[in-house]
C-alpha positions in Angstrom: 92.3 11.0 145.6 93.0 12.7 142.2 89.4 12.5 141.3 88.3 14.3 144.5 90.7 17.1 143.6 89.3 17.4 140.0 85.7 17.5 141.3 86.6 20.1 143.9 88.5 22.2 141.3 85.5 22.0 139.0 83.1 23.0 141.8 85.3 26.0 142.6 85.4 27.1 139.0 81.7 26.7 138.6 81.1 28.8 141.8 83.4 31.5 140.4 81.5 31.6 137.1 78.2 31.6 138.9 79.2 34.6 141.0 80.4 36.5 138.0 77.2 35.7 136.1 75.2 37.1 139.0 77.4 40.2 139.1 76.8 40.7 135.4 73.1 40.2 135.8 73.0 42.8 138.5 74.8 45.3 136.3 72.4 44.6 133.5 69.4 45.1 135.8 70.8 48.5 137.0 71.5 49.5 133.4 68.0 48.5 132.3 66.3 50.4 135.2 68.4 53.5 134.4 67.6 53.3 130.7 63.8 53.0 131.4 64.1 56.0 133.8 66.0 58.0 131.2 63.3 57.3 128.6 60.4 57.9 130.9 61.8 61.2 132.1 63.4 62.2 128.8 66.7 62.6 130.7 69.4 62.8 128.1 72.2 63.0 130.7 71.1 59.7 132.3 70.8 58.1 128.9 74.3 59.1 128.1 75.6 57.6 131.4 73.8 54.4 130.6 75.5 54.3 127.2 78.9 55.1 128.8 78.6 52.2 131.2 77.5 49.7 128.7 81.2 48.7 128.1 81.4 47.4 131.7 78.8 44.8 130.9 80.4 43.9 127.6 83.8 43.6 129.2 82.4 41.3 132.0 80.7 39.2 129.3 83.9 38.8 127.4 85.8 37.9 130.6 83.2 35.2 131.4 83.3 33.8 127.9 87.1 33.5 128.0 87.2 32.1 131.5 84.5 29.5 130.8 86.5 28.3 127.8 89.8 28.3 129.7 88.5 26.6 132.8 87.2 23.5 131.0 90.2 22.0 129.1 88.9 18.5 129.8 85.7 19.0 127.8 86.4 20.6 124.4 83.5 22.2 122.7 82.1 20.2 119.8 82.3 21.6 116.3 78.7 22.8 115.7 79.3 24.3 112.2 77.9 27.6 111.1 74.3 26.9 112.1 75.4 25.8 115.6 77.7 28.8 116.1 74.8 31.2 115.1 72.6 29.4 117.7 75.1 29.9 120.5 75.8 33.6 119.7 78.9 33.8 117.6 79.1 37.2 115.9 77.2 39.0 118.6 79.8 41.7 118.8 78.8 43.2 115.5 75.1 43.1 116.5 75.9 44.7 119.9 77.9 47.5 118.1 75.0 48.0 115.7 72.5 48.2 118.6 74.7 50.7 120.5 75.0 52.9 117.4 71.2 52.8 116.9 70.7 53.9 120.6 73.2 56.7 120.1 71.4 58.0 117.1 68.0 58.1 118.8 68.9 59.3 122.3 68.6 62.9 121.3 65.3 62.3 119.5 63.7 60.6 122.6 65.0 63.3 124.8 63.1 65.9 122.7 65.8 67.1 120.4 64.9 67.3 116.7 
C-alpha cells in the first residue's frame, strides 16, 4: 500500500514538472518569435519588451530547478565534480546575465541607432 502512494506521489510530481516545463517552453517560444519580429522590423520598442519579459522565463526556470531538487529527496544527485557540473549547466546565471547585457548593448544598433 505504501509503495502505491509513493508511485502516485512521484507521478503527480512528474506531471506538475511536465506542465511547468511546457509553460516555460511556450513563454520561450513567444519571446523568440517577438525577438525575431523586433529584429526583422527594427522595432526597438518590441525589443525592449522582449528584454523586460526575459525575467519571467528566468524566474520560471529557477522555480523548476528548485522544485525538481526538492521533490526528489529519495534520489540524491551524485557528485559529478567540476566537469560534471559544467556539463549540467552550473554557473549559467553569469552567462545569462552576460548574454542579456550583450543584447542590451546592441538593441539600439540593430534598430538603426548609431
